[in-house]
C-alpha positions in Angstrom: 174.2 29.6 -38.9 176.7 31.9 -40.5 176.6 35.7 -40.1 175.7 36.3 -43.8 172.5 34.2 -43.4 171.7 35.9 -40.1 172.0 39.3 -41.9 169.9 38.2 -44.8 167.1 36.8 -42.7 167.1 40.0 -40.5 167.1 42.3 -43.5 164.2 40.3 -45.0 162.2 40.9 -41.8 162.7 44.6 -42.2 161.3 45.0 -45.7 158.0 46.6 -44.5 160.0 49.6 -43.1 160.1 52.8 -45.2 163.5 54.1 -44.1 166.8 52.5 -45.0 168.1 53.5 -41.6 165.4 51.4 -39.9 166.1 48.4 -42.1 169.8 48.7 -41.2 169.0 48.8 -37.5 166.8 45.7 -37.7 169.6 43.9 -39.6 172.1 44.9 -37.0 169.8 43.6 -34.3 169.8 40.2 -36.0 173.6 40.2 -36.1 174.1 41.6 -32.6 174.1 38.3 -30.7 177.4 37.4 -32.3 179.1 40.3 -30.6 180.0 37.7 -28.0 182.0 36.0 -30.7 184.6 38.8 -30.3 185.7 36.8 -27.2 187.8 34.9 -29.8 190.2 37.8 -29.7 191.1 36.6 -26.2 191.8 33.1 -27.5 190.0 29.9 -28.3 189.3 29.0 -24.6 187.6 32.4 -23.9 185.6 32.0 -27.1 184.5 28.5 -26.1 183.5 29.8 -22.7 181.6 33.0 -23.7 180.2 32.6 -27.2 176.4 32.0 -27.0 176.6 33.4 -23.5 177.3 37.1 -23.2 174.9 38.4 -26.0 172.8 35.3 -26.7 170.2 36.1 -24.0 167.7 38.5 -22.6 170.3 41.0 -21.4 171.7 41.3 -25.0 168.1 41.5 -26.4 167.2 44.4 -24.0 170.4 46.4 -24.8 170.1 45.8 -28.6 166.3 46.6 -28.8 166.8 49.7 -26.6 169.6 51.1 -28.8 167.8 50.3 -32.0 164.6 51.9 -30.8 166.5 55.0 -29.7 168.1 55.4 -33.1 165.0 54.5 -35.2 162.5 56.7 -37.1 159.6 54.2 -36.8 160.4 53.4 -33.2 157.6 50.9 -32.4 158.0 48.9 -35.6 161.8 48.9 -35.2 161.5 47.8 -31.6 159.3 44.9 -32.5 161.3 43.8 -35.6 164.6 44.2 -33.8 163.4 41.9 -31.0 162.1 39.5 -33.6 165.4 39.6 -35.6 167.5 39.1 -32.4 165.4 36.1 -31.3 165.4 34.6 -34.8 169.2 34.6 -34.6 169.0 32.7 -31.3 166.5 30.2 -32.8 168.7 29.7 -35.8 171.7 29.2 -33.6 169.8 26.7 -31.4 169.0 24.5 -34.3 171.9 25.1 -36.7 175.2 25.9 -34.8 176.1 22.3 -34.1 175.7 19.9 -31.3 177.2 21.1 -28.0 176.4 24.8 -28.5 173.8 25.7 -26.0 172.1 29.1 -25.6 172.5 30.7 -22.2 169.4 32.9 -22.5 169.0 33.7 -18.8 172.6 34.5 -18.1 173.7 36.2 -15.9 170.7 35.5 -13.6 170.7 31.8 -14.3 173.2 29.3 -15.6 170.5 27.2 -17.4 171.5 26.1 -20.9 169.0 25.6 -23.7 169.8 22.7 -26.0 167.9 21.0 -28.8 168.7 17.3 -29.3 168.3 17.7 -33.1 170.9 20.4 -33.5 172.6 20.1 -36.9 176.2 21.0 -37.8 177.1 24.5 -38.9 178.2 23.1 -42.3 175.0 21.1 -42.7 172.8 20.8 -45.8 170.0 22.3 -43.8 172.0 25.5 -43.2 173.0 25.5 -46.9 169.4 25.3 -48.1 168.2 28.0 -45.7 171.1 30.2 -46.8 170.3 29.7 -50.5 166.6 30.4 -49.9 167.5 33.6 -48.0 169.8 34.8 -50.8 167.2 34.2 -53.5 164.5 35.9 -51.4 166.9 38.9 -51.0 167.5 39.0 -54.7 163.7 38.9 -55.3 163.4 42.1 -53.3 165.2 43.9 -56.1 162.2 43.0 -58.3 159.5 44.0 -55.8 161.1 46.9 -53.8 164.0 47.9 -55.9 166.6 47.1 -53.2 168.9 44.3 -52.0 171.0 43.8 -48.9 173.7 45.7 -50.7 171.9 48.8 -49.4 173.4 48.0 -46.0 176.8 49.0 -47.4 176.1 51.5 -50.2 172.9 52.9 -51.7 174.7 53.6 -55.0 176.0 50.0 -55.2 172.6 48.7 -54.4 171.1 50.7 -57.2 173.6 49.1 -59.6 172.9 45.6 -58.4 169.2 46.2 -58.5 169.4 47.7 -62.0 171.4 44.7 -63.2 169.0 42.2 -61.7 165.9 43.9 -63.1 167.6 44.1 -66.5 168.4 40.4 -66.4 165.1 39.1 -65.0 162.6 41.6 -66.2 164.3 42.9 -69.3 164.3 46.5 -68.1 166.6 49.0 -69.8 168.0 52.1 -68.1 
């Protein structure tokens, strides 16, 4: 699955949190497993060897949840949601990253690889449908909570996007 969909799904998980800061932390937890994708900077061979290994496991989960919890306002809620977002990322990768991309969840203590025989390709219709549904759900949040994932980048921009969506869908005027 692509990082935009990982971010949307993680942000959606965080909608029960009051503070923008905590929603950002949960979203980042859902993106964190792909930190091992930075191995691409060392070349394609290094990427092939370490993507889905370094941060796609329990060690990465412990580090990410620990950091998110330390920085959170609602610590327990963020800890639980960060762990859920992190593992949702892994589940999505397990089913939707393409055949031949195992998850090395127990690395470095075990070389065991997790596969699913039904893995679909990254550019599959299934990933497209999930991505579109996540995008529509994120836009629907503008109607319910007056926010969208744009809040991750800018509160001011998010207010403008939300205002435009509410005007278009609900007929609200400023």
